[in-house]
N, C-alpha and C positions, 0 to 999 in steps of 0.2 A: 618741053623735053626734062627740066630738071626734074619736073613731077612723078616721071617714071625711072630715073635714073637708080634711084635706091632699088627698085623692084628687078631691075635689069641687073645690077651688079651683084645682088642676092641670090638671082636665078643663075647666074654664070656658074657662079660657086656652088650651089645647089647640084647643078649637072656633073661640075666637077666630083663631089663625093658619090654621086648617084654611080659615076662610070666606076668606082671600086668596087661595085657587087657584082661585077662580071671578072670572073677569075681567069688570070691567064692559062690558056692551054700551051701543052707540049706542042711544038711544028711537027708536021711529017716530015720523018729523019732526021729529027733532032733528039738530041738527050732528053730522055723523060723526066726532067728536073723538078715539073711539080710534083706527077706522080710518086718519085721518089722520097719528096719533101713528105707527102701525105702519110708514108709509112709510120707506125707507133713505135715507138723506144720508149725505155724506161729510164730516163735520169731526173738527179734532185729527188728522188723518191716519189715521181709521179710519174704518169703515162702523159707523154708528149708528142707531137711530131717532129718527125726528123729534122724539120724546117725549123720548127722553135729551136732545137738544140744546137743546129747551124746558128743561127741569129744570136744566141746568147754566148755561144763561144766567139765568135768572131767579132762581139760588140765587146768583150773582154779584152781581146789579143789586140785588137786594130780600132775600138772606141767608134766602131760603125758596122752598120750590119747589110753592108756591101763590100767587097774586096777588087781594089785596084789595083791590078796589077801590072801597071805602068804610071805610079805615081808622078813620075819625073815630069810628064806630060802635062800641060796646061788643058784647062777645060776646052779650049778653041781646039783643041790638037787631038780631040777624041780619044782618051786614053780607055784602055780595055777594061772594063769594071764588069765582075759576074756577082751573081746571086749569092747569100751565104751556103745555099744548098749545094750550086755547084760545086761552090769552093770545099763545104765539107765532103762532096764525092772525092774530090782529090785527095784529100785528106786521108780520108779512111781505106780507099781504094788504090790511090797512086800514090804513095807518100812522096817517094823519090823526086817527082815531079813538083810537087807539094813544096817540097822543101826549098825551090828554087823561087816560090812567089813573096815580093816583099810585103807581108801581111804585120810584121811586127812593129809596134808604133813606139819608137823612142825618143823620146824629147830632151832629158835632160844631157848636156854634154859632157859630163862627166864618166856618164856610164856608156856613152858613144865612145870616149878617149878608152876608157876601162876593157873594153871590148875591141879596140883597135878598128872601129867601122870607119868607112869612106865618109867625107865630107859631101855636101851637096854638089853633083855635076851632073847637067842632063847630057851632057855628051858620053857619059860613062853610065847612063840609065838609073842614077843615085839621086833621091831628093833630100838626102838627110834627115830624114825622119823615119821612114820606115824600110826594115830591112829582112832580108830570108833567115829561115831556119840554117842554109849552109853557111850565111854570111857571119852568124852569131855562135852557130856552137864550135868551130875552132878554140876559140876563148872560153868555154863554159866552167873549166877548171877554175879560173881565177875568179868567173862570177861565183862558182859553189864555195870557194875560200871565204869571199865576200860576205857570203849568204850566212856560212856557218858563224861568222864574226857578229854580222847582224842580229842574228837571231838570239843573241844572247840580250841583247839590248831592249828594253822596254818599248813598245809601238810609240808611246807618248814621246819620248825622248829622242825619236830617230830624227837625223837630217833628211833634208830632201832627199840628198844622193842615195840615202840608204834605203830609204822608203820606194824612191825609182829601180834600185835593185832589187828588192822584194818582189817589187809589183812585175818585173820582167820573170824573175824565176819563176813566178806563180803562172806566168802564161805560159811560159816553156813548158811548164810539166804540165796544163792543160792539154798542149798541142802535143806532146807526146803521148800525152792519156789517149787522144783522140786519133792519132796515127796506128795506134794497137787496137780499136775499137774493133776492128772485124775480123783481124789476122794481124800475126806478128810483122811489124814493118820492113823486116827482112828478109822476107820469101818473094822471091823473085817468080816464082810460077805456082800459083795457089794450087790449083787442082793437082797439080805434080807433088809438091809437098805435103797437101793432106792425104795424097793418096801412099806416100810414105810412111806418114804419119801411122796409118790404122795399119800398113805392112809390118810396122815396126813394133805394134802392139803384142802380139803375142809372144814374140823371142823376147822381148825386152822384159814381160812379166816374168817368163821364166829364168830370166838370167838374175832378176832382181831377188826372186824366191832362192835360187840357187846360192848367192850371194850372202842373202841372211841366213840359211843354213851352214854357212862355211864351205860348200860344195863347190867345184870348179865350175866355172859360167864364161858365157862366152862374153867378152870383153866388150867386143864390137858392139853387140847386138844391146849390151847393158851403155855404155857411153851415149849410142844414138836416142836410144829410148828415154835418158834423164833428158838429155839436151832437150826435147820437146817437151817434156814434163814442166822443167825448169823454165823454159818459155812463156807456157801457158799460165803457172802459177804467179809469174811477174804481172801478165796482163791481167789477172783477176786481183793483185794486189794494187793495181792501177785503179781500179775503180772505177775501170770503162764503163759507159754506158751499157744497159741489158738490151740486147737485140733477140734474142733467143726466146719465145715463146714458151711455155711447160707442154711437156708433150707425154708425161706420164700423169695417169688417171689419181695417182696419189699425192698430186701437188694441185694446188691452188692455182684458180688462172690468174692471179698476181706475183706467183713465183716464178717470173722471166730470170733468165740467166746471160750471164755473160758468156761471150763466145769460148773464153777460155776456160771456162769451168763447164761447157757444155763438151769441149775436146777432151778435158779430162775426164767427165762424166764415163765417157765409153771405155775406160780402164775396167770400170766395176759392172760389165756386163752389158750396159745402155748400148743401144743401135745410135751411129750417127743423126741429129735430128735432120730434118729435110730442111730447115731454114738455115743451117750450116753450109749445106750444099749448095743452098740457092743464092745465097751471099756468096761463094767461092765462084759461081757462074757471072754474077754481076760483075765482082771485083775483076777476074780474070776479060772479060769484055770490055768492061771500061777501059783495062790498061791496053788492050789489043786495039781499041777503037771501033770495036762492032757494035755499033747503036742498035742494030737491030734486034740482036742475042741480048743486048742490055735491058732494053723495053721490055723484051718478050719476059725477060727473068722477074722484073719488077711486077709486070703483070701478072703472073703465075704466084707469086709470092703474095700479093694483095687476095688473089681467088682463094688460096689455101687459108688465108687470116680469117676470111669471109665465113669460111665452114663454123669455128669456133669463139671468132673473137670479132664477133661485131661490134658490141660495146666499145672496144680499145679502138679501131679504126673510124667508126662515128665521131669521137672524141678527138682522135688527129686530125681528123680532117674537119672538125669545126675550129678547131684553135689553128689550124692551118688558114681556112678562112678568115679567121680574126686577125693573124697576123698580118694578111695580105692588105685588108681593109686600113688597116693604119690610124685608127680613127684619133689618136691624141696627137698624133703628128698634124694632122690634117685641121682640126682645132686649133694647135698652136697656132698655125698659117693664118686661120681667121682670126683670132685674138688680135695679132699683130696687125693685119689690114684695118680691122675695127678700130683699134686704137689709133693708128695713123688718123683714120679718117675722122675719129671722133676730137682729135687734137687740131684738126684743120678747121674742125667747124667752128672752135672757138675763135680763130684767128679770120676766119673769113666771114665768119657771122653765117653761113649757107645751112639752112634748116635742112637742106637736102643731104648735106654730108652728115649731120646728126641723122637722120633717118636710115641711112644707108649703113652708120656704123650700128644702129640698133637692130637692124635687121641681120649683118653678119653677126652679130653675138648671139641672134637668138638662134641661127642655124649653126654658129660654132655649139652652142649649148646642147643643141639636138643631137649632133652629132659625138662632144662629149661624152653623153649620157647614155647614147646607143653604144660605146664602147665600154664605160663603166658599168653598164647593167649586162650587157657579153660578156664582160669580165668576171662578173659575179656569177655568171651562168656556168661560165666553164669551172670556175673553182668551188663552185657550190657552197660560198662562204658569204659573209655580209662584205661590204665595201671596202673595209680598212683591216688589211691582216698583216702590212707591213710599212716601212718609212716610205716606199715608192707608191702603195696605194692611197696611203694617207695624202699623199702629195696629191693626188688625181682627184681626191675627194674633199680635199679644203678648197683647191680649187674651183671644182663644180659648186660648192656650196658658196664663194665668193661670188661668182657668177650670178648664181640666185638672187642674192642680195642687192648686186648691182643693177639687176633688170629691173628689178621692184623700185629701187630709189630712181631709175631712171623713167619707169611709168609714171611715176607720180610728180616728179621734178621737169622731165622733157629739156634738160640743158646741158645734157652731154656727160653730166659731172659722174652718172652711176653707170654709163659706159666705158666711160675713161677707168673709172676702178674694176669693172668687172672683167675689162679687155687685160687689163695689164696684170692683174692677182692671176687671170686665168693663165695666161701667157707665162708668167714667172713660176707657177706652180707646177705647169708641164715641162718648163727647161727644167725644173728640180728634178723632177720625175724623169727624164731621160737621161739627165745624168746619174740618178741612182740607178739606171736599168744595166748601167755600164758594169754593176759589180756582178751581173750573172742572173739566171731565171729569177724572175719577179714572181713568179705564181707558186716556187717552191713549197715543199710542205711545213705547214707551221710548227714550232716548236710544241710539244703534247700539252704544257701547262697554257697555251695560248689559243689551245683549239676550241673550235667555236662553241657557244652555248648561247642561253636567250640572253642571259646578262654580259656577256662580253657583247655580243652584237650590238643592243642599246647603247652599252658603255661607248665604245670606239665609234658608234655615229654622232651621238650626241654631243660628247666631248670635242670632236671635230670640226662639228658644226659651230660649236664655241671658239675653236683654234680660227674657225674660217670668218666668222664674225667681228674677231678683234682683229684681225691683218685688216679687213674692209674698212671698220672707223680708223686704223693707223694709214691705210691708202688715202681714204678721204681728207685727213688731216694733213698729209704730204701734198696733196691738190692744194690745199689751203694754204700752205707755207709757200710752194712754190709760185702760185698765182699772186699772192700777198707781196714777198719780196721780189719777183724778177718781171712782173706783167702789170697792166694797170687795169686787168680785168676783173678783179675781186671787190665789185662793190659791197656797198653794207649790205643790202639784200641779199647777195650771195654768199658773203659772210654770216649771215643769220641762217641762212638754209643749211650749210655746211655745217654749222654747230649744230643745229637740229638734229642733221642727219648723224653725226657721229654720236651725238648723246642717244637717239633712239638704238642706233647700232649696239651701244656698249651694253645699255639696257640687255638686248637680248643677248650678247655673247655673256655678260654676267649669270643670266639664267641657265644657260646651255652647259657654261663649263661648269658652274655648281651641279647641277643635276647630272652633268657626266661622270664628274668626279665623285658623288655619291655611289652614281651607278658601279664606276670603278671597285670603289670599297665593297661592294656587295658581291661583284664577281669575285673580287680576291679572297674575301671571305668562304665563298663556296671553293674555290681554287686551292687556296694556298691556308686555308685555317684561321685568318686574321684580316679584320678590316682593313687596319690603317698599318704599316710598318715603316714610316719615313723611306720609303723609298727613293732615290732621286726623282724618278719620274711621279711619283705621287707629291712629292716636295714643288714639282715643276708645275703639274696641275693646280694647287691649291695657290701657288704665287699668281698665275692667272686669274683665280677668282679673287685673290685678294686683291690685285693693282686694279681690275676691274671696279671693282666695290670702293677702293680709294678714289678712281676718278668721278664716280657717282657721287660721293660724300663731299670731293671737294666742288663740284659742282652745285649741288645742293646748297654747301655751306657759303657761298658765294666766296670760298678763297682762289678761285680761277675763272676768269671770262673765256672769252673766245679764245684767245690766243694761247693760253694757260689749259685749256680743255685739248685744243689740236697737240699741244706738246706732249701732254700725258700719253694722248692716244698714240702716237710715235714711240715713245717708251715701251706701248704696249705691245710694238712690231717686236722690240728686241726680247721682251720679256718670253712672249709666245715662241719666238725662233729658238731662243734656248730649252726651253720647257719641251719643244717639237724635236729638236736635232740634239742640242747641245747635252743632254743625259746620258744620251747613247753612248758618247765620245767618254764619258767618263770609264767606263768599264766595269762598272760595280752597278750592283741592285741585281732585281729580277725583272727589269725591262730594256737591259742593254743586248739589245737585238737590233737589225737590220743593217744598212749599208753607211758605212761612217767611215772610211778609207779616205777620200777626197774630200771629205765636207767639211771638216774643220778651217780651211782658208775661205771656204767661200763663207760660211757663217760668220769667220771675223771681216772680212769685206762687209758684208749686209750690216753688221751690226757697226761698223766705221761709218759705214753710209747713213745711216738713222742719227747716230751720234752728229753727225755734219749737218743733216736737217734741222736736228733739235736745236744747234748752234744759231743758224739762220732763225730759226723761230723765236728764240730769245734774244735776236738783236734787236737794238732802238727800232721803235715805229718809223723815225723821220728818214729810216734808211730803204723803208718797204716803198716799193714805186706805188702801188695800189693806195697806203695811206697819205703818201705826197698829192695823189691825184684828188683824193677825198678831201685835203686842206685845201688843195687850191680853189677845188669847187666849192667848196665852204665860204672862202675867203669872198670867192666873187660874187657870189650867192647874196653877202653879207653886205657888200660895198652897197652907198647910198646911192642913189638916183634922182633926179630931179623928177618933178611930176610934169604932167601936160603942159606945153606951152613953157617951163623953166630948164634953165640950165642946170646943170650937176654942179654941185659947191666945188669951187677950185679947192685943189689941193697943194701941198707943198712939199 
């Protein structure tokens, strides 16, 4: 039976992944959530489906891509959980109802105290962490006062409370922007308000012209029209997503408009865009609970877009499918399971556990690669464009190296390294995704060309290799100090692995740094400028070279090599993340708001491991085991028919 268990385990999880290829469909008689989520919009400088806008927005506000409308309930009490798209439908089309939903996550107790928010009490439907707009808004003036004060402080010098205040302010503004994406949030009856606005244009414009000419004018018509225009201009200033496709021949197909802009455009003689009427019909049907009318409006709008905007519809549909696959989440789950099985194989000495772990890692790698490739296809860019994508790619490269090690040594070490680094980097990527859209447009200076594509790929592989060497060293230290499983043969094998991977890392780090210089020369007109990111890349090259020279020169043996490799984790993490936090230089880009604490924790953990590695050998269980075995084998014994010599 054990012979077939690895195949059965891998097969079950392969079916789990394949099941995601079937997209969920809207049930008959239910809201067309899936179809609405496929509609294209322009946000963060790119075309994306409504589903992506919803997921990215909810991740920033709630730190999850689903909305739990009853967070005070435990998992076994079946709380009401809705998708991000369904949540966004409510926010954009029925803001008053959405304002009651507890989607704002507030963890800092001082912020809750500032806003006078209730503590956890399931009886009062409160979990102490999630709050609604209506609960927060009464204290918005105090929040704004604090925000004005904190904005004068450098981000690096802000306290955790001040950082939490600024984060909440950002979330509230994002929510307010979404509420005004389609129509003004205070419009009760959208078709009626829209008709009233259209009716007010002619007398309102006439009143404006008369007022400018200092003639008598209709004050009521003037005020009514001015109120509409002021509201639409405010909507546009909020930088809401662009919903309205271009409908004039002189406009480029990329020049989509905000609803507020489209409504103001009517004043200049343009007719009301059909998309605005359609969205008005959708919103009104949603508010009144008319499912059939809403679904028909969504279908009619898709059909209208299909006449002239097929590429935009296709891209939105593909990204919606990519979001549904959740390839990186599924890979993360598989890496965790593989790690547990590989570690269990060491303690249980069961080869079927090791083979099952290896099979799961191969499956996770296939899913990881599919997600990475699909993402590249959607973006039309190389695999690394920001910190999020670099985490995805570093994990991918580390898994490749881990699988190669496992293929040669077949002892579970490669599987443990591949699964642990793959899991950690995907966790990092998940936390980075909470900062917003991970496929947003790149800065112009970072726009892709041949040298950028090769530079980021090669140097990221250098990062991956250095981390793999560091995690191999961690395995050596942990097994040596806390277990009796680090035999002399395993220790030498790990030393060979670390040495070989550092050679690989040195080559790729050096070549990647040189390619970065060539790209910088083309983009910025200079090969090297001592930018913090450039310095970080150089430090990685120098550190790896130092390790190799120390080994070649006999200055370090096995333990010394391992400790130096763990230091490589610190060097690489700082060069990867730390330089972005300095806020200076041409490379200060990416998601860094919440990364500093985690970076410091990681560095602290590596320093603790180095301290373990420097502890005396007699404290290492494995060395004690070796010493005991050596003493036993060296003890003299009597020959055949002779007693062993007496001891005292």
